[in-house]
All heavy atoms as an XYZ file, in Angstrom:
973
protein
N      69.883    132.755     62.810
C      68.571    132.071     62.505
C      67.734    132.252     63.862
O      68.171    131.917     64.935
C      68.802    130.567     62.128
C      67.587    129.926     61.696
S      67.697    128.131     61.265
C      68.932    128.142     60.042
N      66.466    132.692     63.650
C      65.667    132.871     64.845
C      65.030    131.555     65.310
O      65.113    130.543     64.594
N      64.473    131.571     66.493
C      63.859    130.405     67.041
C      62.682    129.861     66.126
O      62.463    128.646     66.030
C      63.474    130.665     68.551
C      63.118    129.322     69.202
C      62.319    131.616     68.607
C      63.017    129.310     70.650
N      61.846    130.849     65.590
C      60.759    130.445     64.820
C      61.260    129.722     63.534
O      60.784    128.589     63.281
C      59.915    131.580     64.510
C      58.642    131.327     63.612
C      57.767    130.288     64.341
C      57.880    132.551     63.235
N      62.236    130.261     62.900
C      62.759    129.630     61.618
C      63.433    128.278     61.997
O      63.398    127.303     61.296
C      63.587    130.577     60.822
O      64.698    130.962     61.620
N      64.136    128.192     63.109
C      64.701    126.956     63.565
C      63.681    125.956     63.757
O      63.952    124.742     63.389
C      65.555    127.160     64.870
O      66.589    128.047     64.595
N      62.603    126.253     64.415
C      61.609    125.344     64.783
C      60.897    124.809     63.476
O      60.597    123.611     63.282
C      60.583    125.944     65.695
O      61.204    126.347     66.904
C      59.425    124.953     66.090
N      60.655    125.811     62.616
C      60.005    125.482     61.311
C      60.908    124.534     60.514
O      60.521    123.518     59.898
C      59.595    126.736     60.545
C      58.533    127.485     61.229
S      57.612    128.654     60.304
C      57.104    127.890     58.942
N      62.185    124.763     60.479
C      63.160    123.982     59.782
C      63.155    122.559     60.382
O      63.217    121.502     59.651
C      64.574    124.538     59.789
C      64.704    125.707     58.744
O      63.963    125.714     57.823
N      65.698    126.528     59.064
N      63.123    122.523     61.637
C      63.172    121.205     62.408
C      61.978    120.351     62.012
O      62.116    119.063     61.689
C      63.195    121.457     63.849
C      63.151    120.238     64.763
C      64.325    119.406     64.929
C      61.861    119.640     65.239
C      64.246    118.297     65.606
C      62.008    118.525     65.979
C      63.165    117.748     66.138
O      63.102    116.596     66.883
N      60.875    120.906     61.850
C      59.664    120.191     61.497
C      59.380    120.152     59.971
O      58.387    119.563     59.536
C      58.371    120.776     62.094
C      58.313    120.579     63.645
C      58.599    121.533     64.515
C      58.112    119.254     64.063
C      58.447    121.244     65.883
C      58.146    119.040     65.472
C      58.291    120.001     66.375
N      60.346    120.660     59.155
C      60.279    120.548     57.715
C      59.491    121.557     57.081
O      59.050    121.325     55.919
N      59.183    122.683     57.655
C      58.403    123.660     57.108
C      59.219    124.867     56.620
O      58.652    125.800     56.033
C      57.385    124.273     58.145
C      56.315    123.237     58.498
C      56.225    122.737     59.820
C      55.443    122.743     57.596
C      55.289    121.732     60.194
C      54.533    121.658     57.965
C      54.462    121.223     59.178
N      60.481    124.882     56.817
C      61.316    125.960     56.423
C      61.700    125.861     54.954
O      61.528    124.765     54.219
N      62.246    126.990     54.401
C      62.657    126.958     52.993
C      63.969    126.212     52.893
O      64.824    126.111     53.751
C      62.711    128.405     52.508
O      63.768    129.083     53.170
N      64.258    125.784     51.668
C      65.510    124.976     51.434
C      66.684    125.842     51.621
O      67.677    125.369     52.044
C      65.464    124.445     49.951
N      66.599    127.161     51.279
C      67.803    128.034     51.362
C      68.173    128.405     52.804
O      69.354    128.713     53.084
C      67.812    129.296     50.477
C      66.731    130.163     50.769
C      65.609    130.182     49.765
O      65.617    129.403     48.801
O      64.679    130.890     49.977
N      67.190    128.345     53.733
C      67.475    128.725     55.141
C      67.996    127.473     55.901
O      68.497    127.597     57.025
C      66.171    129.206     55.796
O      65.194    128.132     55.842
N      67.846    126.343     55.363
C      68.423    125.066     56.082
C      69.826    125.043     55.783
O      70.308    125.206     54.706
C      67.622    123.834     55.545
N      70.631    124.872     56.808
C      72.067    124.721     56.759
C      72.460    123.224     56.632
O      72.194    122.500     57.632
C      72.739    125.348     57.863
C      72.572    126.842     58.024
C      73.207    127.374     59.157
C      73.097    128.924     59.312
N      73.693    129.427     60.533
N      73.044    122.705     55.637
C      73.388    121.297     55.526
C      74.321    120.899     56.576
O      74.372    119.776     57.018
C      74.021    121.162     54.065
C      74.026    122.524     53.601
C      73.405    123.472     54.431
N      75.307    121.811     57.075
C      76.217    121.248     57.987
C      75.679    121.065     59.421
O      76.064    120.347     60.211
C      77.443    122.353     58.146
C      76.993    123.671     58.654
C      76.646    124.602     57.571
O      76.565    124.136     56.410
O      76.351    125.774     57.817
N      74.475    121.676     59.608
C      73.789    121.438     60.943
C      72.751    120.337     60.923
O      72.296    119.931     61.958
C      73.066    122.750     61.366
O      72.022    123.094     60.453
N      72.525    119.822     59.722
C      71.633    118.689     59.702
C      72.236    117.524     60.195
O      73.284    117.081     59.760
C      71.157    118.495     58.143
N      71.531    116.792     61.100
C      72.078    115.643     61.730
C      71.360    114.462     61.141
O      70.178    114.475     60.807
C      71.818    115.653     63.154
C      72.516    116.678     63.986
C      72.132    116.693     65.407
C      72.769    117.845     66.091
N      72.292    117.930     67.560
N      72.135    113.330     60.800
C      71.525    112.189     60.240
C      70.546    111.518     61.261
O      70.815    111.527     62.485
C      72.681    111.242     59.961
C      73.798    111.757     60.705
C      73.537    113.174     61.008
N      69.295    111.138     60.869
C      68.400    110.597     61.791
C      68.624    109.179     62.093
O      69.055    108.373     61.088
C      66.982    110.723     61.212
C      66.520    112.173     61.063
C      65.125    112.205     60.615
N      64.372    112.792     61.594
C      63.085    112.796     61.708
N      62.400    112.274     60.747
N      62.440    113.413     62.585
N      68.666    108.714     63.277
C      68.802    107.339     63.503
C      67.656    106.607     63.202
O      66.517    107.136     63.396
C      69.123    107.199     65.116
N      67.759    105.462     62.635
C      66.596    104.649     62.248
C      65.903    104.174     63.422
O      66.379    103.909     64.538
C      66.988    103.423     61.349
O      67.940    102.605     62.021
N      64.559    104.148     63.401
C      63.750    103.720     64.429
C      63.985    102.233     64.760
O      64.270    101.447     63.812
C      62.242    103.916     64.123
N      63.924    101.862     66.058
C      64.113    100.416     66.349
C      63.014     99.645     65.703
O      61.883    100.000     65.533
C      63.945    100.411     67.891
C      63.988    101.776     68.356
C      63.710    102.653     67.161
N      63.465     98.515     65.196
C      62.626     97.516     64.437
C      61.751     96.805     65.458
O      62.140     96.278     66.450
C      63.480     96.597     63.710
C      62.876     96.294     62.438
C      63.832     95.306     61.712
N      63.706     93.927     62.284
C      64.651     93.149     62.625
N      65.908     93.490     62.457
N      64.379     92.017     63.245
N      60.361     96.844     65.282
C      59.519     96.073     66.167
C      59.814     94.643     66.017
O      60.235     94.077     64.899
C      58.154     96.310     65.583
C      58.150     97.590     64.821
C      59.678     97.592     64.349
N      59.772     93.924     67.070
C      60.079     92.428     67.089
C      58.838     91.720     66.671
O      57.745     91.995     66.905
C      60.415     92.017     68.551
C      61.626     92.745     69.034
C      61.879     92.432     70.528
N      62.981     93.324     71.038
C      63.872     92.813     71.828
N      63.854     91.645     72.295
N      64.791     93.569     72.200
N      59.224     90.547     66.056
C      58.125     89.612     65.742
C      57.790     88.775     66.862
O      58.656     88.701     67.825
C      58.633     88.760     64.598
C      58.794     89.530     63.282
C      59.368     88.638     62.196
N      60.587     87.990     62.722
C      61.545     87.407     62.075
N      61.428     87.326     60.775
N      62.546     86.820     62.614
N      56.791     88.023     66.788
C      56.366     87.174     67.877
C      57.410     86.198     68.272
O      57.760     85.984     69.405
C      55.048     86.383     67.454
O      54.135     87.377     67.157
C      54.476     85.617     68.664
N      58.062     85.624     67.260
C      59.136     84.538     67.557
C      60.315     85.089     68.281
O      61.099     84.537     68.838
C      59.537     83.838     66.368
O      60.063     84.642     65.447
N      60.556     86.565     68.183
C      61.747     87.230     68.727
C      61.481     87.547     70.243
O      62.486     87.875     70.919
C      61.977     88.440     68.042
C      62.471     88.333     66.633
O      62.834     87.219     66.234
O      62.375     89.272     65.793
N      60.313     87.411     70.694
C      59.916     87.749     72.117
C      60.662     86.873     73.025
O      60.340     85.664     73.159
C      58.392     87.636     72.280
C      57.736     88.745     73.075
S      58.493     89.402     74.455
C      58.118     88.152     75.640
N      61.735     87.450     73.777
C      62.337     86.649     74.717
C      62.728     87.441     76.022
O      63.527     86.910     76.789
C      63.706     86.109     74.129
O      64.544     87.158     73.742
N      62.180     88.648     76.189
C      62.396     89.400     77.279
C      61.264     90.230     77.779
O      60.425     90.588     77.065
C      63.676     90.314     77.084
C      63.432     91.380     76.101
C      64.717     92.205     76.019
O      65.354     92.562     76.960
O      64.917     92.561     74.767
N      61.316     90.610     79.101
C      60.334     91.494     79.728
C      61.165     92.538     80.467
O      62.057     92.086     81.170
C      59.330     90.793     80.581
C      58.514     89.758     79.797
C      58.497     91.874     81.283
C      57.590     89.035     80.639
N      60.928     93.738     80.327
C      61.673     94.788     80.947
C      60.866     95.276     82.188
O      59.657     95.421     82.121
C      61.930     96.045     80.042
C      62.666     95.705     78.766
C      62.571     97.108     80.760
C      64.075     95.162     78.989
N      61.644     95.413     83.319
C      60.983     95.923     84.586
C      61.523     97.181     84.784
O      62.798     97.382     84.982
C      61.218     95.019     85.649
O      60.817     93.666     85.433
C      60.605     95.549     86.979
N      60.738     98.320     84.997
C      61.194     99.660     85.312
C      60.505    100.194     86.566
O      59.315     99.864     86.778
C      60.800    100.603     84.101
C      61.454    100.180     82.703
C      60.899    101.028     81.697
C      62.959    100.313     82.814
N      61.223    101.013     87.229
C      60.794    101.633     88.470
C      60.982    103.146     88.340
O      61.866    103.718     88.869
C      61.396    101.123     89.696
C      61.049     99.710     89.923
C      61.522     99.118     91.351
O      61.846     99.900     92.246
O      61.737     97.942     91.406
N      60.169    103.762     87.512
C      60.367    105.219     87.254
C      60.204    106.066     88.522
O      59.368    105.675     89.415
C      59.393    105.610     86.250
C      58.290    104.607     86.376
C      58.999    103.354     86.842
N      61.031    107.142     88.659
C      61.036    107.960     89.847
C      60.121    109.202     89.536
O      59.559    109.771     90.464
C      62.423    108.357     90.262
C      63.337    107.173     90.590
C      62.864    106.384     91.669
O      62.529    106.757     92.771
N      62.722    105.027     91.425
N      60.217    109.731     88.323
C      59.442    110.885     87.917
C      58.823    110.652     86.570
O      59.114    109.670     85.878
C      60.259    112.095     87.827
O      61.240    111.928     86.716
C      61.050    112.399     89.166
N      57.880    111.461     86.223
C      57.198    111.425     84.887
C      58.314    111.474     83.746
O      58.094    110.925     82.624
C      56.158    112.420     84.716
C      55.449    112.318     83.262
C      54.623    111.212     83.031
C      55.730    113.190     82.369
C      54.137    111.137     81.792
C      55.112    113.139     81.132
C      54.272    112.162     80.879
O      53.749    112.024     79.618
N      59.368    112.138     83.946
C      60.421    112.200     82.914
C      61.007    110.909     82.571
O      61.480    110.778     81.372
C      61.572    113.024     83.446
N      60.767    109.822     83.206
C      61.294    108.555     82.979
C      60.300    107.803     81.914
O      60.438    106.631     81.500
C      61.384    107.658     84.153
C      62.497    108.234     85.136
O      63.358    108.912     84.673
O      62.335    108.021     86.392
N      59.165    108.441     81.595
C      58.246    107.816     80.687
C      58.867    107.524     79.291
O      58.357    106.603     78.607
C      57.058    108.682     80.519
N      59.843    108.288     78.996
C      60.465    108.062     77.635
C      61.074    106.784     77.582
O      61.067    106.059     76.490
C      61.581    109.163     77.435
C      62.148    109.230     76.144
C      62.970    110.513     76.021
C      63.392    110.763     74.633
N      64.285    111.873     74.481
N      61.656    106.273     78.651
C      62.293    104.936     78.686
C      61.122    103.834     78.526
O      61.341    102.829     77.837
C      63.019    104.686     79.935
C      63.773    103.388     79.995
C      64.644    103.252     81.241
O      64.555    104.073     82.099
O      65.311    102.202     81.352
N      59.978    103.921     79.205
C      58.916    103.108     79.046
C      58.585    103.017     77.556
O      58.318    101.873     77.046
C      57.763    103.420     79.930
C      56.484    102.579     79.612
C      58.092    103.466     81.442
N      58.306    104.058     76.989
C      57.840    104.163     75.537
C      58.952    103.542     74.594
O      58.477    102.792     73.647
C      57.577    105.597     75.125
N      60.159    103.801     74.848
C      61.207    103.202     73.965
C      61.177    101.720     73.978
O      61.379    101.034     72.839
C      62.582    103.748     74.238
O      63.066    103.338     75.505
N      61.074    101.121     75.057
C      60.958     99.569     75.155
C      59.686     99.097     74.527
O      59.701     98.164     73.758
C      61.096     99.162     76.573
C      62.461     99.343     77.200
N      63.635     98.638     76.606
C      62.825    100.179     78.108
C      64.596     99.122     77.352
N      64.229     99.968     78.320
N      58.582     99.729     74.839
C      57.237     99.283     74.306
C      57.127     99.405     72.805
O      56.630     98.535     72.107
C      56.134    100.089     75.024
C      54.747     99.596     74.618
C      54.315     98.336     75.036
C      53.871    100.535     73.863
C      53.021     97.880     74.709
C      52.643    100.013     73.530
C      52.191     98.825     73.834
N      57.743    100.469     72.298
C      57.714    100.670     70.716
C      58.494     99.575     70.060
O      58.141     99.234     68.930
C      58.203    102.046     70.394
C      57.280    103.221     70.538
C      57.851    104.444     69.852
N      59.196    104.730     70.194
C      59.627    105.518     71.064
N      58.675    106.256     71.675
N      60.798    105.843     71.139
N      59.544     98.986     70.683
C      60.135     97.964     70.039
C      59.592     96.562     70.145
O      60.097     95.609     69.749
C      61.588     97.921     70.504
O      61.680     97.551     71.862
C      62.404     99.077     70.217
N      58.396     96.468     70.780
C      57.621     95.222     71.017
C      58.063     94.428     72.178
O      57.702     93.276     72.355
N      58.715     95.053     73.173
C      59.013     94.379     74.423
C      58.030     94.697     75.538
O      57.716     95.857     75.756
C      60.469     94.846     74.960
C      60.805     94.249     76.395
C      61.522     94.589     73.947
N      57.391     93.666     76.222
C      56.496     93.943     77.323
C      57.266     94.667     78.428
O      58.491     94.478     78.675
C      56.135     92.614     77.719
C      56.390     91.691     76.664
C      57.603     92.231     75.862
N      56.613     95.540     79.084
C      57.241     96.364     80.136
C      56.426     96.274     81.485
O      55.141     96.568     81.376
C      57.506     97.887     79.701
C      58.159     98.703     80.750
C      58.124     98.015     78.395
N      57.070     95.909     82.508
C      56.335     95.965     83.828
C      56.926     97.264     84.450
O      58.021     97.584     84.633
C      56.823     94.861     84.717
C      56.386     93.516     84.126
C      56.333     94.977     86.152
C      56.825     92.273     84.848
N      55.868     98.162     84.854
C      56.209     99.445     85.350
C      55.688     99.611     86.744
O      54.415     99.442     86.976
C      55.589    100.557     84.503
C      55.896    101.907     84.960
C      55.969    100.430     83.050
N      56.551     99.790     87.771
C      56.333     99.946     89.098
C      56.217    101.404     89.403
O      57.330    102.107     89.460
C      57.206     99.247     90.007
C      56.927     99.266     91.545
O      56.046    100.115     91.886
N      57.665     98.591     92.262
N      55.069    102.094     89.617
C      54.959    103.563     89.879
C      54.883    103.851     91.331
O      54.520    104.909     91.701
C      53.737    104.095     89.100
C      52.381    103.396     89.605
C      53.993    104.032     87.626
C      51.188    104.128     89.006
N      55.112    102.847     92.220
C      55.081    103.062     93.664
C      55.994    104.109     94.204
O      55.671    104.740     95.211
N      57.133    104.414     93.665
C      58.033    105.369     94.101
C      57.706    106.825     93.559
O      58.399    107.822     93.980
C      59.449    105.095     93.694
N      56.750    106.922     92.757
C      56.421    108.219     92.110
C      55.357    108.951     93.066
O      54.626    108.369     93.731
C      55.757    108.088     90.789
C      56.716    107.378     89.772
S      55.897    107.040     88.191
C      56.091    108.618     87.427
N      55.436    110.338     92.916
C      54.346    111.141     93.569
C      53.027    110.790     92.935
O      52.948    110.292     91.847
C      54.648    112.641     93.418
O      54.461    112.958     92.057
N      51.952    111.151     93.626
C      50.586    110.853     93.121
C      50.365    111.501     91.763
O      49.848    110.987     90.912
C      49.532    111.251     94.135
C      49.527    110.335     95.344
C      49.115    108.865     95.067
O      48.253    108.670     94.201
O      49.894    108.061     95.585
N      50.837    112.807     91.639
C      50.602    113.501     90.355
C      51.369    112.810     89.283
O      50.843    112.628     88.137
C      51.022    114.870     90.546
N      52.639    112.529     89.516
C      53.430    111.867     88.440
C      52.927    110.474     88.153
O      52.910    110.039     87.000
C      54.940    111.734     88.931
C      55.710    113.031     88.735
O      55.158    113.932     88.105
O      56.885    113.017     89.141
N      52.442    109.710     89.172
C      51.760    108.402     88.930
C      50.615    108.381     88.028
O      50.473    107.656     87.095
C      51.534    107.752     90.259
N      49.758    109.437     88.262
C      48.579    109.629     87.475
C      48.986    110.009     86.085
O      48.412    109.453     85.014
C      47.732    110.748     88.015
C      46.452    110.800     87.231
C      45.561    112.031     87.850
C      44.178    112.132     87.133
N      44.166    111.885     85.718
N      49.963    110.844     85.884
C      50.403    111.300     84.522
C      51.086    110.034     83.842
O      50.860    109.858     82.584
C      51.448    112.416     84.756
C      51.672    113.175     83.419
C      52.529    114.461     83.644
O      53.135    114.577     84.744
N      52.614    115.235     82.717
N      51.854    109.227     84.491
C      52.470    108.071     83.932
C      51.365    107.015     83.542
O      51.480    106.396     82.402
C      53.408    107.355     84.905
C      54.103    106.055     84.459
S      55.215    106.452     83.059
C      56.635    106.994     83.944
N      50.375    106.815     84.372
C      49.287    105.946     84.033
C      48.601    106.437     82.754
O      48.359    105.626     81.782
C      48.293    105.881     85.135
C      47.178    104.850     84.852
C      45.944    105.191     85.642
N      45.451    106.497     85.126
C      44.606    107.247     85.826
N      44.343    107.003     87.093
N      44.197    108.437     85.279
N      48.277    107.787     82.657
C      47.664    108.211     81.503
C      48.539    108.076     80.168
O      47.985    107.787     79.118
C      47.321    109.760     81.656
C      46.231    109.936     82.718
O      45.462    108.976     82.998
O      46.080    111.058     83.228
N      49.816    108.249     80.370
C      50.739    108.106     79.294
C      50.789    106.650     78.735
O      50.747    106.369     77.541
C      52.130    108.515     79.783
C      53.338    108.319     78.748
C      53.359    109.233     77.703
C      54.130    107.282     78.861
C      54.348    109.090     76.725
C      55.107    107.129     77.837
C      55.217    108.027     76.794
N      50.788    105.698     79.741
C      50.748    104.309     79.389
C      49.444    103.909     78.708
O      49.447    103.104     77.746
C      51.008    103.404     80.634
C      52.409    103.449     81.135
S      52.796    102.226     82.414
C      51.621    102.707     83.635
N      48.287    104.534     79.094
C      47.068    104.334     78.436
C      47.181    104.828     76.979
O      46.663    104.222     76.138
C      45.878    104.998     79.125
C      45.360    104.260     80.343
C      44.462    105.157     81.128
C      44.714    102.956     79.982
N      47.768    105.925     76.825
C      47.973    106.440     75.415
C      48.888    105.589     74.626
O      48.585    105.464     73.416
N      49.846    105.081     75.129
C      50.750    104.137     74.429
C      49.896    102.876     74.008
O      50.039    102.408     72.900
C      51.905    103.588     75.307
C      53.127    104.609     75.446
C      54.160    104.018     76.421
C      53.785    104.781     74.092
N      49.158    102.369     75.002
C      48.352    101.178     74.766
C      47.441    101.370     73.566
O      47.279    100.598     72.663
C      47.556    100.812     75.939
C      46.521     99.829     75.808
C      45.614     99.789     76.931
C      44.177     99.630     76.882
N      43.344     99.762     75.795
N      46.761    102.557     73.607
C      45.793    102.837     72.526
C      46.505    103.118     71.200
O      46.128    102.600     70.161
C      44.826    104.013     72.844
C      43.948    103.697     73.991
C      42.950    102.631     73.652
O      42.414    102.603     72.491
O      42.680    101.756     74.577
N      47.604    104.029     71.293
C      48.259    104.410     70.088
C      49.022    103.212     69.311
O      48.981    103.252     68.082
N      49.476    102.299     70.110
C      50.200    101.216     69.504
C      49.502     99.866     69.595
O      50.105     98.765     69.363
C      51.588    101.059     70.147
C      52.453    102.300     69.913
C      53.775    102.104     70.715
C      52.843    102.556     68.445
N      48.140     99.924     69.972
C      47.349     98.755     69.948
C      47.777     97.696     70.832
O      47.835     96.465     70.400
C      47.016     98.242     68.465
C      46.332     99.337     67.723
C      46.064     98.840     66.258
O      46.456     97.801     65.911
O      45.466     99.657     65.584
N      48.226     97.993     72.059
C      48.726     96.992     72.996
C      47.719     96.726     74.077
O      46.546     96.902     74.006
N      48.241     96.161     75.207
C      47.470     95.842     76.399
C      48.051     96.471     77.624
O      49.274     96.565     77.703
C      47.393     94.303     76.617
C      46.888     93.663     75.240
N      45.620     93.596     74.905
C      47.599     92.928     74.406
C      45.576     92.844     73.754
N      46.748     92.444     73.425
N      47.217     96.909     78.595
C      47.722     97.418     79.860
C      46.926     96.691     80.861
O      45.730     96.732     80.927
C      47.400     98.946     79.902
C      47.973     99.605     81.210
C      49.422     99.392     81.306
C      47.557    101.070     81.249
N      47.556     96.126     81.867
C      46.962     95.256     82.975
C      47.586     95.802     84.258
O      48.787     95.899     84.353
C      47.236     93.821     82.786
C      46.504     93.238     81.671
C      46.635     91.741     81.703
N      45.432     91.211     81.224
C      44.690     90.322     81.646
N      45.042     89.727     82.811
N      43.563     89.906     81.146
N      46.695     95.922     85.240
C      47.150     96.303     86.573
C      47.551     94.911     87.306
O      46.713     94.034     87.376
C      46.019     96.843     87.312
C      46.482     97.260     88.802
C      45.228     97.899     89.554
N      44.762     99.084     88.927
C      45.312    100.344     89.289
N      46.222    100.374     90.247
N      44.790    101.445     88.735
N      48.804     94.857     87.754
C      49.199     93.643     88.452
C      48.996     93.803     89.926
O      48.490     92.854     90.583
C      50.766     93.380     88.134
C      51.297     92.151     88.816
C      51.055     93.275     86.650
N      49.467     94.857     90.403
C      49.147     95.311     91.859
C      48.654     96.797     91.708
O      48.618     97.302     90.716
C      50.410     95.314     92.709
O      51.346     96.182     92.375
C      51.051     93.838     92.746
N      48.265     97.315     92.927
C      47.740     98.821     92.769
C      48.730     99.764     92.233
O      48.327    100.745     91.622
C      47.507     99.171     94.245
C      47.087     97.823     94.880
C      48.045     96.799     94.148
N      50.122     99.444     92.293
C      51.076    100.456     91.769
C      51.932     99.775     90.666
O      52.973    100.399     90.302
C      51.930    100.983     92.837
C      51.190    101.694     93.914
C      50.917    103.105     93.454
C      50.192    103.906     94.503
N      50.034    105.213     94.172
N      51.604     98.524     90.196
C      52.437     97.850     89.158
C      51.540     97.533     87.983
O      50.418     96.945     88.165
C      53.130     96.694     89.758
C      53.894     95.858     88.659
C      54.032     96.931     90.960
N      52.049     97.915     86.779
C      51.285     97.771     85.501
C      52.136     96.851     84.609
O      53.348     96.992     84.555
C      50.949     98.999     84.911
C      49.899     99.862     85.694
C      50.395    100.652     86.594
C      48.575     99.707     85.568
C      49.581    101.485     87.465
C      47.790    100.506     86.346
C      48.214    101.337     87.259
N      51.550     96.035     83.727
C      52.123     95.410     82.606
C      51.591     96.073     81.392
O      50.458     95.948     81.053
C      51.764     93.855     82.658
C      52.236     93.099     81.503
C      53.654     93.084     81.256
C      51.724     91.689     81.518
N      52.527     96.578     80.570
C      52.250     97.135     79.319
C      52.759     96.273     78.245
O      54.023     95.966     78.156
C      52.949     98.546     79.227
C      52.697     99.407     78.036
C      51.206     99.682     77.778
C      53.534    100.647     78.070
N      51.881     95.530     77.531
C      52.298     94.601     76.541
C      51.896     94.874     75.120
O      50.805     95.330     74.928
C      51.954     93.179     76.953
O      50.529     93.111     77.139
N      52.707     94.609     74.109
C      52.287     94.739     72.732
C      51.185     93.776     72.355
O      50.899     92.755     73.051
C      53.604     94.473     71.893
C      54.658     94.351     72.898
C      54.037     94.128     74.271
N      50.596     94.180     71.292
C      49.394     93.252     70.774
C      49.777     91.962     70.510
O      48.973     91.037     70.594
C      48.727     93.957     69.576
O      49.735     93.987     68.527
N      51.035     91.555     70.131
C      51.401     90.218     69.711
C      51.702     89.353     70.987
O      51.943     88.107     70.787
C      52.604     90.259     68.786
C      53.841     90.623     69.363
N      54.289     91.991     69.403
C      54.855     89.998     70.039
C      55.370     92.164     69.958
N      55.825     90.936     70.390
N      51.650     89.953     72.121
C      51.915     89.235     73.386
C      50.628     88.919     74.129
O      49.869     89.736     74.444
C      52.846     90.012     74.316
C      53.060     89.256     75.682
C      54.136     90.261     73.692
N      50.449     87.583     74.316
C      49.146     87.167     74.911
C      49.374     86.958     76.376
O      50.356     86.237     76.794
C      48.681     85.820     74.390
C      48.591     85.842     72.833
C      47.342     85.359     75.111
C      47.402     86.554     72.337
N      48.589     87.697     77.319
C      48.748     87.475     78.720
C      47.475     86.860     79.206
O      46.395     87.349     79.077
C      48.914     88.973     79.442
C      48.978     88.735     80.873
C      50.140     89.605     78.914
N      47.658     85.697     79.721
C      46.496     84.964     80.229
C      46.427     85.148     81.835
O      47.432     85.118     82.479
C      46.467     83.529     79.866
O      47.613     82.903     80.363
N      45.195     85.258     82.319
C      44.946     85.487     83.734
C      43.866     84.514     84.235
O      42.819     84.590     83.556
C      44.676     86.911     84.049
C      44.524     87.204     85.501
O      44.816     86.295     86.343
O      44.153     88.389     85.809
N      44.175     83.631     85.141
C      43.168     82.628     85.567
C      41.980     83.286     86.211
O      40.920     82.856     86.154
C      43.791     81.734     86.626
N      42.111     84.584     86.810
C      41.038     85.112     87.487
C      40.186     85.984     86.570
O      38.987     86.251     87.019
C      41.668     86.098     88.605
C      42.397     85.393     89.623
C      42.992     86.395     90.613
O      42.620     87.594     90.612
O      43.790     86.002     91.464
N      40.599     86.448     85.492
C      39.791     87.316     84.643
C      39.766     86.854     83.166
O      40.788     86.287     82.690
C      40.481     88.739     84.629
O      40.012     89.596     83.692
N      38.698     87.007     82.532
C      38.520     86.621     81.171
C      38.558     87.718     80.204
O      38.768     87.572     79.066
C      37.307     85.831     80.925
O      36.222     86.724     81.150
N      38.639     89.033     80.663
C      38.674     90.104     79.746
C      40.141     90.490     79.361
O      41.022     90.214     80.293
C      37.952     91.420     80.365
O      38.800     91.919     81.345
N      40.257     90.952     78.271
C      41.694     91.123     77.763
C      42.366     92.413     78.388
O      43.587     92.515     78.511
C      41.721     91.296     76.275
O      40.945     92.359     75.806
N      41.662     93.406     78.628
C      42.118     94.737     79.256
C      41.357     95.078     80.475
O      40.934     96.239     80.470
C      42.145     95.785     78.181
C      43.346     95.634     77.213
O      44.327     95.165     77.572
O      43.097     96.040     75.928
N      41.276     94.359     81.467
C      40.611     94.650     82.645
C      41.434     95.444     83.588
O      42.002     94.842     84.484
C      40.025     93.390     83.305
O      41.089     92.486     83.700
N      41.468     96.725     83.372
C      42.299     97.552     84.204
C      41.471     98.630     84.898
O      40.765     99.406     84.318
C      43.424     98.299     83.404
C      44.143     99.194     84.209
C      44.251     97.272     82.750
N      41.341     98.566     86.221
C      40.677     99.504     86.969
C      41.758    100.664     87.219
O      42.767    100.323     87.983
C      40.167     98.989     88.287
C      39.513    100.068     89.228
O      39.411    101.219     88.819
N      38.971     99.662     90.319
N      41.625    101.803     86.756
C      42.695    102.808     86.755
C      42.661    103.754     87.959
O      43.419    104.738     87.983
C      42.592    103.574     85.442
C      43.044    102.843     84.270
S      44.754    102.432     84.640
C      44.991    101.058     83.415
N      41.981    103.462     89.123
C      42.131    104.298     90.258
C      43.429    104.051     90.876
O      43.831    103.028     91.173
C      40.961    103.997     91.175
C      39.581    104.429     90.683
O      39.632    105.296     89.863
O      38.542    103.704     91.048
N      44.276    105.173     91.126
C      45.540    105.037     91.671
C      45.527    105.193     93.274
O      46.528    105.434     93.840
C      46.456    106.083     91.130
C      46.549    105.853     89.642
C      47.816    106.055     91.708
C      47.830    105.691     88.961
N      44.428    105.094     93.846
C      44.383    105.320     95.306
C      44.844    104.103     96.167
O      45.082    103.072     95.726
C      43.075    105.714     95.784
O      41.980    105.051     95.150
């Protein structure tokens, strides 16, 4: 089986006879989003490279707020991570707040974050300098 047909089968565009049932892997069910009453944890992550963005997304998708410290990342990776978190925030309708110049709080929409200094819900200045 060629790479093109493998890719097409993976995305569901291949024909039924070209798909091999023995190679089909059962899909793991997606983590269930938490309800507001289930919220009892906050995850803190210190990614070293942009490759660690997958871990940020996996926690955020399940409804857990994530504190992300990008201080150990290169400037290019930090910018890419910031853009990725902005995409998560928009795509999953959450909130992104800058805590310090290199620390961000990514929280789901059901989590309310109040700040005595600011009255806006998403007041994030995204300059990484």
